[in-house]
N, C-alpha and C positions, 0 to 999 in steps of 0.2 A: 373632235376634241373630247378628251376623256373627262369624266366627272372628277372634281377636286376631292382628294382624300383629306379629311380633317383628322389630325392626330390629337389624342389626349397627351399630356406630358408623359404619362407612363408608357403609352404606345410609342412615342418618339424615342424615349429612353431605351426601349427594347431594340430599336434599330441601330442604336449608337455604336455597338462594336463593328458592324458592317460599314456604317457611315464613316467612322474614324479611319478604317482601312482605305476606303475609297478616297477620302480627303488626303490622307497621307500619300497615296499614289499620285493624286493631282499635284500636290505641293512638290513632291520629289521630282516628278517629270517636268514641271514648269521650271524648277531650279536647274535641271539638266539643260533644258532648252536655252535658258538665259546664259549659262556658262558656255555652251557650244556657240551661241550667237556672238558672245564676246570673243571667243577664239577665232571665229570667222570674220570678225570685225564688221558684223552686220550684213555680210553677203550671204543671206539665208534663203533667198527666193527659190533656188533650185536644189536645195540641200534635202536629199531623200531621208536622211536620218531625222532631221527636224520635222519634216512632213509626217513621218511615221509617229513621232512623239506627239504632235498636235492631234493626229487621229486618235491616239490612245487617250489623251486628255478629253477629247470630245466623247469618247466611249465611256470614260469614267463619269462624266456629267450625265450622260444618258442613264447610267446605272442609278445615280441618285434620283433622277426624275422617275425611274421605274419604281423606286421605293416610295416616292411621293413627296420628296423634298427637293430643295433647289440650292445650288452653289451660288454664293453671292459675293465672293471676294475676287474681284476682277484684277486686283494687283497680285494675286496669288501669293500672299504673304502670311495671312493668319488663318485661312480656311474657314470662312463663314458659311453656315448652312441654315436655311430657313425651312420650317415645317408648318404648313397651313394648319390652323387651329381656330377654335372658337373660345374666347374668354369673355365672360360676362355678356354673352349674346352678340359680341362683335367678332367679325373675321379678323384674325391677326396672324402673325408668324411667330412660332416658337423659334428662338434664336440660339444657335450654338456656335462656339468658336473652338478651333482645334486644340487650344491650350486649356480648355475647360473639361472637367471630368464628367459633368452631368449637364442636362438641359434644365436651366433654372430661370431663364429670361424669355421675354416676349416683347414684341413691338407692334405698333399699328402698321397696317400695310403701307401707309404713306410715309411714315417717319423713318423707317429703317433703323439701322444699328444705333444711331445716335439717340433714338428714343426708347432704348431698352428699359424695361421695368421687370421687377421680380414677378414670377408667376405666383398668383395667390396659392397658399398652401392647400386650400380645399381641392384644388385640381390634381393634386398628387395622390390623394387617397380615393381610389376608385370605390364608389359605394356599392356594396353587395346588396342586391335587393331580394 
């Protein structure tokens, strides 16, 4: 098990161009899977095209984990990504949705998306010592 990487909001923001592309790939591919499954009327068990697309989605998720963040939208509709962080001495997740330009929210590890709060402004200004 690897050690958890904790992001500052600024560090998480730096990863966002790459994270946005990976999430777009996940959402685009899962949309294709749903459309193909509809065309096949649910008979997808032995469909090699769907299997390949599922492998691709799993690869995209591994890419996010290599960056140190986690995909959390299992309905594959809005593209939620959590970044481990520490805010006010507590382990939390910085939270980003694919329709947001920046990372501006966090939530407790237990509460999830419904418990999102604004990241305190002091965490955006990296102090130069």
